[in-house]
Backbone as CSV, one residue per row, in Angstrom:
resi,resn,N_x,N_y,N_z,CA_x,CA_y,CA_z,C_x,C_y,C_z
1,MET,-4.668,24.040,5.061,-4.203,23.200,3.967,-4.529,21.606,4.347
2,THR,-5.492,21.071,3.456,-5.775,19.572,3.780,-5.889,18.934,2.473
3,THR,-4.833,17.651,2.274,-4.990,16.808,1.261,-5.591,15.784,1.390
4,THR,-6.531,15.178,0.681,-7.327,13.908,1.017,-6.381,12.876,0.064
5,ILE,-5.668,11.766,0.727,-5.019,10.804,-0.256,-5.848,9.680,0.083
6,LEU,-6.074,8.869,-0.859,-6.633,7.561,-1.175,-5.726,6.284,-1.445
7,LEU,-5.689,5.656,-0.225,-4.089,4.756,0.158,-5.044,3.477,-0.820
8,ILE,-4.480,2.993,-1.681,-5.166,1.864,-2.548,-3.919,0.684,-2.787
9,ARG,-4.127,-0.371,-1.914,-3.824,-1.673,-2.379,-3.671,-2.209,-3.604
10,HIS,-2.773,-2.436,-4.192,-2.671,-3.227,-5.571,-3.556,-4.155,-5.577
11,ALA,-4.073,-4.281,-6.925,-5.240,-5.552,-7.034,-4.479,-6.738,-6.949
12,ALA,-5.141,-8.149,-7.037,-4.610,-9.260,-6.425,-3.721,-9.590,-7.822
13,HIS,-2.341,-10.301,-7.245,-1.595,-10.800,-8.328,-1.396,-12.266,-8.395
14,VAL,-0.762,-12.871,-9.294,-0.802,-14.290,-9.695,0.053,-15.001,-8.342
15,GLU,0.648,-14.380,-7.349,1.313,-15.246,-6.172,0.202,-14.868,-4.973
16,LEU,-0.425,-14.337,-4.954,-1.395,-13.664,-3.632,-1.641,-14.949,-2.934
17,GLY,-0.910,-14.953,-1.545,-1.471,-16.046,-0.743,-0.578,-17.112,-0.693
18,ARG,0.383,-17.098,-1.434,1.120,-18.471,-1.962,2.528,-18.254,-1.568
19,VAL,3.098,-16.989,-2.082,4.517,-16.614,-2.029,4.689,-15.145,-1.728
20,LEU,5.641,-14.651,-0.996,6.136,-13.426,-0.140,6.842,-12.759,-1.512
21,SER,6.313,-12.169,-2.345,6.587,-11.492,-3.641,7.623,-10.313,-3.065
22,GLY,7.134,-9.744,-2.295,8.164,-8.494,-2.036,8.426,-7.580,-3.043
23,ARG,9.800,-7.511,-3.581,10.193,-6.389,-4.055,10.375,-7.219,-5.508
24,ARG,10.081,-8.530,-5.684,10.438,-9.036,-6.790,9.799,-8.148,-8.291
25,ARG,10.467,-8.059,-9.195,9.598,-7.451,-10.529,8.979,-8.557,-11.436
26,ASP,8.106,-8.126,-12.103,7.368,-8.839,-13.149,6.360,-9.815,-12.386
27,VAL,5.753,-9.435,-11.366,4.861,-10.037,-10.636,3.607,-9.455,-10.946
28,SER,2.638,-10.115,-11.933,1.594,-9.368,-13.042,0.589,-9.769,-11.912
29,LEU,-0.547,-8.747,-12.098,-1.895,-8.852,-11.796,-2.490,-10.367,-12.375
30,SER,-3.461,-11.087,-11.518,-3.929,-12.249,-12.002,-5.198,-11.708,-12.526
31,ARG,-5.849,-12.818,-13.333,-7.316,-12.211,-13.890,-8.305,-11.653,-12.902
32,GLU,-8.395,-11.966,-11.885,-9.303,-11.414,-10.736,-8.898,-10.023,-10.384
33,GLY,-7.118,-10.031,-10.511,-6.775,-8.680,-10.236,-6.999,-7.621,-11.225
34,LEU,-6.940,-8.041,-12.720,-7.321,-6.998,-13.749,-8.826,-6.715,-13.618
35,GLU,-9.432,-7.529,-13.352,-10.774,-7.131,-12.989,-11.112,-6.527,-11.953
36,GLN,-10.392,-6.626,-10.684,-10.483,-5.531,-9.533,-10.191,-4.044,-10.042
37,ALA,-8.835,-3.956,-10.742,-8.545,-2.791,-10.852,-9.475,-1.932,-11.833
38,GLU,-9.995,-2.576,-12.690,-10.901,-1.900,-13.687,-11.891,-1.592,-12.958
39,ILE,-12.824,-2.361,-11.999,-13.719,-1.967,-11.435,-13.652,-0.756,-10.377
40,VAL,-12.346,-0.964,-9.549,-12.112,0.094,-8.898,-11.900,1.509,-9.587
41,ALA,-11.056,1.373,-10.424,-10.782,2.788,-11.492,-12.246,3.244,-12.070
42,ASP,-13.324,2.372,-12.519,-14.247,2.861,-13.000,-15.290,3.489,-11.662
43,LEU,-15.143,3.196,-10.426,-15.902,3.478,-9.389,-15.125,4.579,-8.891
44,LEU,-13.832,4.937,-9.046,-12.836,6.187,-8.583,-13.229,7.189,-9.688
45,GLY,-13.638,6.804,-10.872,-13.850,7.833,-12.072,-14.737,8.824,-11.493
46,VAL,-15.368,9.005,-10.532,-16.108,10.166,-10.332,-15.530,11.082,-9.265
47,GLU,-14.192,10.308,-8.582,-13.706,11.291,-7.704,-12.423,12.110,-8.318
48,PRO,-12.608,13.524,-7.985,-11.709,14.550,-8.076,-10.103,14.261,-8.230
49,LEU,-9.859,13.497,-8.853,-8.262,13.088,-8.377,-7.404,13.922,-9.202
50,ALA,-6.398,14.321,-8.653,-5.462,15.755,-9.123,-4.226,14.799,-9.670
51,ALA,-4.029,13.843,-9.147,-2.942,12.829,-9.447,-2.887,11.521,-8.895
52,VAL,-2.142,10.460,-9.514,-2.280,9.212,-9.061,-0.863,8.909,-9.089
53,TYR,-0.323,8.429,-7.677,0.903,7.888,-7.523,1.060,6.569,-7.482
54,SER,2.157,5.763,-7.624,2.235,4.403,-7.563,3.627,3.708,-7.276
55,SER,3.579,2.934,-6.106,4.928,2.275,-6.295,5.693,1.531,-7.193
56,PRO,6.843,1.331,-7.344,7.622,0.936,-8.523,7.235,-0.750,-8.886
57,ARG,6.359,-1.364,-8.386,6.129,-2.500,-8.446,5.349,-2.711,-9.544
58,GLU,5.125,-3.903,-10.411,4.781,-3.982,-11.491,2.681,-4.091,-10.916
59,ARG,2.891,-4.899,-10.140,1.387,-5.375,-9.614,0.716,-3.865,-9.432
60,ALA,1.448,-2.813,-8.528,0.914,-1.429,-8.110,1.009,-0.475,-9.295
61,PHE,1.692,-0.548,-10.314,1.740,0.331,-11.273,0.607,0.115,-12.344
62,TYR,0.062,-1.352,-12.702,-0.743,-1.689,-13.268,-2.294,-1.368,-12.970
63,THR,-2.165,-1.415,-11.385,-3.556,-0.708,-10.696,-3.841,0.824,-10.711
64,ALA,-2.305,1.310,-10.599,-2.542,2.751,-10.895,-2.593,3.475,-12.106
65,ARG,-2.093,2.532,-13.123,-2.508,3.113,-14.628,-4.046,3.089,-14.883
66,ALA,-4.560,1.472,-14.609,-6.241,1.642,-14.510,-6.867,2.822,-14.188
67,ILE,-6.472,3.375,-12.750,-7.269,4.314,-12.296,-6.782,5.816,-12.797
68,ALA,-5.473,5.820,-13.342,-5.249,7.192,-13.801,-6.087,7.162,-15.238
69,GLU,-5.906,6.169,-15.834,-6.809,6.360,-17.079,-8.284,6.842,-17.343
70,GLN,-8.846,6.482,-15.963,-10.233,7.168,-16.086,-10.156,8.757,-16.009
71,HIS,-9.110,8.933,-15.673,-8.904,10.580,-15.253,-7.929,11.179,-16.336
72,GLU,-7.935,10.353,-17.481,-6.970,10.835,-18.699,-5.564,11.436,-18.213
73,MET,-5.018,10.659,-16.890,-3.709,10.774,-16.744,-2.811,9.603,-16.730
74,LYS,-1.602,9.860,-16.279,-0.593,8.781,-16.267,-0.036,8.512,-14.887
75,PRO,-0.001,7.540,-14.238,0.449,7.223,-12.821,2.116,7.961,-12.595
76,GLN,2.410,8.254,-11.597,3.534,8.916,-11.460,4.158,7.983,-10.242
77,VAL,5.637,7.259,-10.474,5.864,6.181,-9.763,6.540,7.362,-8.536
78,ALA,6.539,6.459,-7.441,6.949,7.357,-5.947,7.658,6.146,-5.217
79,ASP,8.767,6.281,-5.333,9.690,4.942,-4.754,9.157,5.013,-3.010
80,ASP,8.764,6.094,-2.418,8.661,5.822,-1.077,7.321,5.148,-0.785
81,LEU,6.796,4.896,-1.756,4.872,3.942,-1.745,5.664,2.441,-2.145
82,ASP,7.151,2.093,-2.202,7.320,0.527,-2.678,7.075,-0.258,-1.727
83,GLU,7.034,-1.573,-1.686,6.731,-2.376,-0.842,8.275,-2.712,0.078
84,LEU,7.636,-3.326,1.399,8.652,-3.383,2.434,9.752,-4.157,1.809
85,ASN,11.056,-4.019,2.175,12.316,-5.011,1.628,12.028,-6.482,2.503
86,PHE,11.844,-7.360,2.151,11.743,-8.543,2.754,12.929,-9.172,2.674
87,GLY,13.906,-8.756,2.349,15.399,-9.318,2.373,15.394,-10.738,1.893
88,ASP,15.690,-11.840,2.715,16.206,-13.086,2.351,14.743,-13.476,2.444
89,TRP,13.732,-12.928,2.745,12.476,-14.015,2.744,11.856,-13.706,1.368
90,THR,12.528,-12.768,0.451,11.626,-12.466,-0.587,11.685,-13.648,-1.503
91,GLY,10.532,-13.667,-2.040,10.083,-14.896,-3.383,9.805,-16.444,-2.565
92,ARG,9.911,-16.430,-1.099,9.600,-17.747,-0.587,8.350,-17.950,-0.512
93,SER,7.855,-19.049,-0.243,6.284,-19.457,-0.261,6.245,-19.172,1.395
94,PHE,5.047,-18.753,1.748,4.329,-18.798,2.760,4.381,-20.139,3.618
95,ASP,4.108,-21.525,2.999,4.477,-22.709,3.730,5.748,-22.863,3.964
96,ASP,6.875,-22.804,3.483,8.100,-22.609,3.400,8.751,-21.655,4.614
97,LEU,7.984,-20.629,4.867,8.442,-19.923,6.128,7.745,-20.052,7.611
98,GLU,6.484,-20.768,7.211,5.794,-21.624,8.544,6.444,-22.201,9.393
99,GLY,6.608,-21.449,10.623,7.462,-22.378,11.562,8.851,-21.830,11.869
100,ASP,9.297,-21.016,10.701,10.671,-20.359,10.612,10.581,-19.099,12.319
101,PRO,11.355,-19.677,13.043,11.282,-18.852,14.449,11.422,-17.038,14.098
102,LEU,12.146,-16.867,12.875,12.311,-15.366,12.885,11.152,-14.943,11.966
103,TRP,10.639,-15.626,11.430,8.928,-15.428,10.701,7.711,-15.341,11.768
104,ASP,8.002,-16.460,12.614,6.952,-16.155,13.955,7.431,-14.716,14.712
105,GLU,8.645,-14.357,14.744,8.732,-13.251,15.562,8.458,-11.906,14.721
106,TRP,8.471,-12.147,13.471,8.075,-10.928,12.764,6.660,-11.166,12.582
107,ASN,5.811,-11.880,12.707,4.593,-11.580,12.601,3.916,-11.498,14.350
108,GLY,4.631,-11.476,15.067,4.237,-11.148,16.646,4.832,-9.759,17.023
109,SER,6.007,-9.419,16.287,6.470,-8.378,17.328,7.338,-7.192,15.753
110,ARG,5.946,-6.848,15.324,6.625,-5.921,13.941,7.119,-4.711,14.309
111,GLY,6.712,-4.287,15.566,7.812,-3.134,15.991,9.328,-3.004,16.690
112,SER,9.704,-4.345,16.575,10.935,-4.452,16.931,11.669,-5.611,16.007
113,ALA,10.892,-6.265,15.435,11.890,-7.644,14.188,12.027,-7.100,13.091
114,ARG,13.218,-7.775,12.634,13.560,-7.536,11.338,13.195,-8.434,10.306
115,PRO,13.053,-8.333,8.859,13.298,-9.485,8.085,14.956,-9.662,8.108
116,PRO,15.193,-11.123,7.797,16.858,-11.034,7.567,17.187,-10.347,6.091
117,ALA,18.397,-9.589,6.523,18.725,-8.555,5.541,18.001,-7.824,4.907
118,GLY,16.754,-7.682,5.723,15.701,-6.710,4.799,15.390,-5.259,5.814
119,GLU,14.471,-4.928,5.431,13.860,-3.491,6.179,13.165,-3.662,7.501
120,SER,13.054,-3.096,8.394,12.218,-2.998,9.651,10.970,-2.403,9.332
121,MET,9.782,-2.502,9.777,8.457,-2.204,9.964,8.723,-0.607,10.156
122,ALA,9.244,-0.240,11.045,9.484,1.166,11.571,10.021,1.905,10.437
123,GLU,11.170,1.421,9.595,12.240,2.319,8.569,10.825,2.243,7.676
124,ALA,10.264,1.158,7.048,9.395,1.292,5.923,8.134,2.319,6.227
125,VAL,7.526,2.431,7.651,6.654,3.290,7.979,7.174,4.815,8.022
126,THR,8.513,4.970,8.282,8.835,6.317,8.209,9.021,6.710,6.856
127,ARG,9.687,5.820,6.122,9.936,6.565,4.628,8.381,6.716,3.761
128,ALA,7.274,6.154,3.876,6.133,5.867,3.476,5.418,7.351,3.801
129,VAL,5.476,7.410,5.284,4.683,8.643,5.861,5.450,9.883,5.352
130,ALA,6.676,10.045,5.294,7.264,11.199,4.943,7.084,11.276,3.475
131,GLY,7.298,10.083,2.317,6.834,10.341,1.051,5.302,11.059,1.044
132,LEU,4.322,10.552,1.829,3.002,10.874,1.543,2.691,12.347,1.881
133,GLU,3.604,12.578,3.095,3.364,14.075,3.436,3.842,14.912,2.329
134,GLU,5.016,14.434,1.830,5.925,15.353,0.871,4.354,15.458,-0.609
135,LEU,3.972,14.396,-0.791,3.215,14.560,-1.787,1.755,15.273,-1.536
136,ALA,1.475,15.318,-0.311,0.263,16.209,0.193,0.656,17.636,0.390
137,ALA,1.957,17.893,0.380,2.106,19.068,0.506,2.027,19.774,-0.953
138,ASP,2.547,19.097,-1.910,2.393,19.416,-3.338,1.182,19.417,-3.940
139,HIS,0.041,18.881,-2.959,-1.283,18.956,-3.547,-2.370,19.215,-2.388
140,ALA,-1.943,20.545,-2.263,-2.705,21.181,-0.934,-4.127,21.339,-1.444
141,ASP,-4.907,20.821,-0.812,-6.560,20.913,-1.039,-6.773,20.355,-2.141
142,GLU,-6.343,19.291,-2.638,-6.635,18.294,-3.824,-6.659,17.007,-3.045
143,MET,-7.047,16.164,-4.120,-7.141,14.680,-3.614,-6.260,14.286,-4.488
144,ILE,-5.536,13.107,-4.399,-4.718,12.317,-4.624,-5.064,10.882,-4.379
145,ALA,-4.530,9.958,-5.419,-4.290,8.520,-4.889,-3.021,7.921,-5.096
146,ALA,-2.864,6.891,-4.079,-1.572,6.626,-3.787,-1.425,4.792,-3.677
147,VAL,-0.953,4.389,-4.900,-1.253,2.901,-4.818,0.155,2.074,-4.158
148,SER,-0.107,1.512,-3.284,1.219,0.791,-2.710,0.822,-0.697,-1.984
149,HIS,1.108,-1.141,-0.862,1.248,-2.712,-0.939,0.596,-2.704,0.694
150,CYS,0.164,-3.808,1.154,-0.459,-4.293,2.343,0.089,-3.426,3.533
151,ASP,1.688,-4.445,3.734,2.225,-3.771,4.971,2.300,-2.194,4.836
152,ILE,2.484,-1.691,3.961,2.861,-0.412,3.944,1.628,0.634,4.100
153,ILE,0.698,0.333,3.651,-0.705,0.918,3.769,-1.032,0.655,5.521
154,ARG,-1.108,-0.621,5.903,-1.306,-0.727,7.469,-0.278,-0.007,8.389
155,GLY,0.811,-0.020,7.839,1.729,1.117,8.679,1.507,2.218,8.768
156,VAL,1.055,3.071,7.535,0.616,4.433,7.658,-0.321,4.623,8.278
157,ILE,-1.486,3.849,8.159,-2.606,3.921,9.161,-2.355,3.802,10.312
158,ALA,-1.602,2.824,10.787,-1.425,2.577,12.243,-0.399,3.986,12.939
159,HIS,0.713,4.512,12.149,1.254,5.856,12.319,0.143,6.789,12.700
160,TYR,-0.886,6.986,12.263,-1.624,8.184,12.046,-2.590,7.964,13.163
161,LEU,-2.973,6.422,13.632,-3.852,6.231,14.665,-3.154,6.311,16.080
162,GLY,-1.823,6.258,15.830,-1.086,5.887,17.145,-1.078,4.586,17.506
163,LEU,-1.239,3.817,16.693,-1.317,2.695,17.199,-0.033,1.713,17.086
164,PRO,0.621,1.029,18.105,1.834,0.083,18.172,2.109,-0.696,17.076
165,LEU,2.825,-0.705,16.194,3.563,-1.205,15.117,3.153,-3.183,15.475
166,ASP,3.145,-3.378,17.015,3.237,-4.879,17.291,1.609,-5.136,16.957
167,ASN,0.607,-4.515,16.974,-0.713,-4.367,16.885,-1.316,-4.365,15.244
168,LEU,-0.351,-4.221,14.308,-0.543,-4.221,12.514,-1.513,-4.834,12.128
169,LEU,-1.683,-6.250,12.843,-2.375,-7.210,12.247,-3.922,-7.280,12.711
170,ARG,-3.957,-6.081,13.254,-5.490,-6.047,14.070,-6.545,-5.635,13.070
171,PHE,-6.126,-5.218,11.778,-7.066,-4.827,10.827,-6.651,-5.127,9.441
172,ASP,-7.447,-5.365,8.390,-7.294,-6.097,7.099,-7.020,-4.552,5.998
173,VAL,-6.247,-4.795,5.062,-6.253,-4.127,3.972,-6.053,-4.988,2.688
174,ASP,-7.227,-5.060,2.101,-7.430,-6.352,1.286,-7.060,-5.672,-0.272
175,PRO,-6.810,-6.898,-1.270,-6.210,-6.337,-2.337,-7.463,-5.378,-3.201
176,ALA,-6.984,-4.391,-3.623,-7.784,-3.205,-4.581,-8.684,-2.471,-3.716
177,SER,-8.606,-2.604,-2.303,-9.310,-1.921,-1.356,-8.785,-0.088,-1.193
178,VAL,-9.584,0.501,-0.876,-9.386,2.035,-0.662,-9.445,2.762,0.866
179,SER,-8.525,3.066,1.188,-8.423,3.701,2.570,-8.272,5.150,2.483
180,ARG,-9.243,6.102,3.246,-9.034,7.610,2.755,-8.225,8.201,3.909
181,VAL,-7.275,9.067,3.918,-6.862,9.915,4.813,-6.463,11.117,4.475
182,ALA,-7.034,12.100,5.433,-6.650,13.576,5.318,-5.464,13.839,6.125
183,VAL,-4.590,14.645,5.211,-3.387,15.102,5.915,-3.103,16.750,5.607
184,GLY,-2.821,17.076,6.473,-2.669,18.781,6.787,-1.714,19.177,7.596
185,ASN,-1.496,20.459,7.447,-0.423,20.899,8.695,-1.035,20.936,9.959
186,TRP,-2.259,20.533,10.002,-2.821,20.304,11.418,-2.800,19.000,11.901
187,GLY,-2.273,18.155,11.055,-1.949,16.445,11.203,-2.694,15.782,10.167
188,ALA,-3.302,14.719,10.831,-4.117,13.712,9.923,-5.109,12.840,10.521
189,ARG,-5.955,12.562,9.861,-7.300,11.954,10.433,-7.724,10.599,9.246
190,ILE,-7.858,9.463,9.810,-8.036,8.464,9.150,-9.813,8.833,8.876
191,MET,-10.134,8.443,7.200,-11.558,8.988,7.256,-12.146,7.269,6.943
192,THR,-11.709,6.574,6.236,-12.122,5.394,5.930,-10.614,4.140,5.860
193,ILE,-11.006,2.897,6.443,-10.308,2.082,6.168,-10.873,0.741,5.313
194,ASN,-10.189,0.204,4.430,-10.300,-1.052,3.742,-12.018,-1.073,3.139
195,GLU,-12.130,0.151,2.273,-13.220,-0.002,1.406,-13.004,-0.772,0.319
196,ARG,-14.015,-1.935,0.238,-13.827,-2.864,-1.105,-14.846,-2.755,-2.002
197,LEU,-14.382,-1.965,-2.933,-15.434,-0.931,-3.819,-15.615,-1.907,-4.672
198,TYR,-15.098,-3.254,-5.226,-15.254,-4.046,-6.319,-16.037,-4.988,-5.905
199,GLN,-16.634,-4.930,-4.639,-17.915,-6.120,-4.189,-19.174,-5.782,-4.304
């Protein structure tokens, strides 16, 4: 049994690079993001997708909807794909977080640090991996798309590579990028990381 999962980061949103949006609702895709989502959806139209799953965040759902529509499907919300809970940092600008000792610790020690009143990276990875493996079991020998968030996808890839979470920032997961992983009862294998189909 092998399931191919396309891990897709949501397309660019209106706060990208400025604000730690986290689990805030109603953070919509930017004009560029809408274009990215349409291009990626079009290019993935040739893939034999059996289902499209999405984080409950609006920016992820709109990206997933564009992909699903190419296959005459509707995206299904999977809570385990949700963004990391950044707790008290949610909604703060990156400029404001710069120099905060806890923020510096978070970016240097993802394996042990925790956002104030938030979720640890290890907790987020555990739930995401469990959710994806449940979806894989439901779609044996099929291909599915899972639209999620940068840190969640990084964490899943790191988990399957055996990479310590402290080294999470050593590779990129860009907006609207696709990373492919094969998951089966034999284990898992990373096939590609950060395919930028829209460029």
